[in-house]
C-alpha positions as CSV (number, residue, x, y, z in Angstrom):
1,M,-106.3,90.5,206.1
2,S,-103.6,90.7,208.9
3,E,-100.4,89.4,208.2
4,D,-98.4,90.6,211.3
5,V,-99.3,87.5,213.4
6,P,-98.8,83.7,211.6
7,G,-102.0,81.8,211.9
8,F,-104.2,85.0,212.3
9,Q,-106.0,86.6,209.6
10,A,-108.9,89.6,210.3
11,L,-112.2,89.9,208.0
12,P,-112.9,93.4,206.7
13,G,-115.0,95.1,209.6
14,A,-113.2,93.6,212.5
15,T,-111.3,95.5,214.5
16,P,-109.3,95.4,217.8
17,E,-111.4,96.8,220.0
18,N,-115.0,95.2,218.7
19,S,-114.1,91.5,216.9
20,A,-115.0,87.9,217.6
21,F,-112.8,85.0,216.7
22,I,-112.9,81.7,214.6
23,D,-110.9,79.4,215.6
24,L,-110.6,77.2,212.3
25,Y,-108.7,73.8,212.3
26,F,-108.3,71.2,209.8
27,N,-108.9,67.7,211.5
28,P,-106.0,65.3,210.1
29,S,-107.7,62.2,211.6
30,V,-108.9,61.5,207.8
31,S,-106.1,62.2,205.0
32,L,-106.9,60.9,201.5
33,P,-104.8,62.1,198.2
34,G,-106.2,65.1,196.7
35,K,-107.9,66.3,199.8
36,S,-104.6,67.7,201.5
37,T,-106.3,71.7,201.0
38,V,-109.7,72.5,201.2
39,S,-111.5,76.3,200.5
40,I,-113.4,77.6,203.1
41,E,-115.4,80.9,202.8
42,I,-116.4,83.0,205.9
43,N,-118.7,85.7,205.2
44,D,-118.0,85.8,201.7
45,W,-113.9,85.9,202.4
46,Q,-112.2,82.6,201.2
47,L,-109.1,81.2,202.4
48,R,-107.5,77.7,202.0
49,L,-106.5,75.4,205.1
50,S,-104.1,72.7,205.1
51,V,-104.8,69.4,206.8
52,G,-103.8,69.7,210.2
53,Q,-103.7,73.8,209.7
54,S,-105.6,75.9,212.2
55,V,-105.7,79.8,211.7
56,R,-107.6,82.3,214.4
57,I,-109.8,84.5,212.4
58,A,-110.8,87.9,213.7
59,V,-114.9,88.9,212.7
60,P,-117.2,91.7,213.2
61,P,-119.8,90.9,215.6
62,G,-123.1,89.6,214.4
63,V,-123.8,86.7,212.0
64,V,-121.4,84.7,210.7
65,S,-121.7,82.1,207.7
66,V,-119.1,79.0,207.5
67,V,-119.2,77.4,204.0
68,V,-116.2,74.7,202.4
69,H,-116.1,74.2,198.9
70,C,-115.2,70.4,197.6
71,S,-114.8,70.0,193.9
72,M,-115.1,66.5,193.9
73,A,-118.4,66.8,195.9
74,F,-120.6,68.4,193.1
75,L,-123.6,66.3,194.0
76,T,-123.9,66.6,197.7
77,P,-124.7,70.0,199.5
78,K,-121.5,71.6,200.9
79,P,-121.3,71.9,204.4
80,R,-122.1,74.9,206.3
81,L,-122.7,76.8,209.5
82,R,-124.1,79.7,210.1
83,F,-124.3,81.3,214.0
84,A,-124.2,84.7,215.5
85,V,-121.0,86.1,217.7
86,Q,-120.6,88.5,220.4
87,P,-117.3,91.1,220.6
88,G,-114.6,89.0,222.5
89,Q,-116.2,85.6,221.8
90,V,-114.1,82.8,220.4
91,V,-115.7,80.1,218.4
92,P,-114.0,76.6,217.6
93,V,-115.0,75.8,213.8
94,F,-113.7,72.0,212.8
95,Y,-113.9,70.6,209.4
96,R,-112.9,66.8,208.7
97,A,-112.6,65.6,205.4
98,S,-115.2,62.5,204.6
99,I,-113.2,59.0,204.1
100,L,-115.3,58.6,200.7
101,R,-114.2,60.4,197.7
102,G,-117.0,62.6,196.4
103,D,-118.4,63.2,199.7
104,P,-117.6,66.9,201.0
105,G,-116.6,66.1,204.6
106,A,-118.2,67.7,208.0
107,L,-118.3,70.6,209.7
108,S,-119.1,71.5,213.2
109,I,-118.6,73.8,216.2
110,G,-116.5,71.4,218.7
111,Q,-114.7,68.3,217.7
112,H,-116.2,66.0,215.2
113,R,-116.9,62.3,216.2
114,G,-118.1,59.1,214.1
115,M,-119.2,59.3,210.6
116,S,-120.9,62.6,209.2
117,R,-124.1,62.3,207.9
118,S,-123.1,62.0,204.3
119,E,-120.7,59.4,205.4
120,K,-123.9,57.7,206.8
121,G,-126.3,57.9,204.4
122,S,-123.4,56.2,201.6
123,L,-123.2,53.4,204.1
124,I,-126.8,52.7,204.7
125,F,-127.3,52.7,200.5
126,S,-124.3,50.2,199.9
127,L,-125.8,47.5,202.5
128,V,-129.5,48.3,201.0
129,V,-127.4,47.5,197.1
130,L,-126.0,44.6,198.9
131,V,-128.8,43.5,200.6
132,S,-131.2,43.3,197.2
133,L,-128.5,41.5,195.4
134,L,-128.0,39.2,197.8
135,G,-131.8,38.3,198.3
136,G,-132.0,38.4,194.7
137,S,-129.5,35.8,194.0
138,L,-130.3,33.5,196.4
139,V,-134.9,33.7,194.9
140,M,-132.6,33.2,191.9
141,L,-131.1,29.8,193.5
142,W,-134.3,28.6,195.1
143,G,-136.4,29.1,191.5
144,I,-133.9,27.0,189.5
145,W,-133.7,24.3,192.4
146,S,-137.5,24.0,192.6
147,M,-137.6,23.4,189.3
148,G,-135.0,20.6,189.5
149,M,-132.1,21.6,187.9
150,F,-130.0,20.7,190.8
151,P,-129.5,17.1,191.0
152,Q,-130.9,15.8,194.3
């Protein structure tokens, strides 16, 4: 790990002559209590990022794996990216926390816009439950009304 330049670190195997770079950003657009830092693993090497923080990481050329570890999201898959890099290449990687508690957020190459796939899934599930409850209530009220329990 390189401590010479603030916001710059190097993975084992990365040399000044033969490195690719990952610019890692923690998007501050969503900041919730308990999600101010996140643990990120790059090729089995871990670091922590805070909201709004960015860091440049030198990696050896080849396949790079980026995984976000979120302790509150043990039931959902961890956000992960896997891509190949060439010497001198710079890849911007963005992490955005989720607005939902228990959701691990989104990891993407390039700026992430809108809801993540898991946020959309949670929203759709909530809407289906709400519509089911509303429909069941209407059927129950119609049954009570058709039996003549409400005065006309």
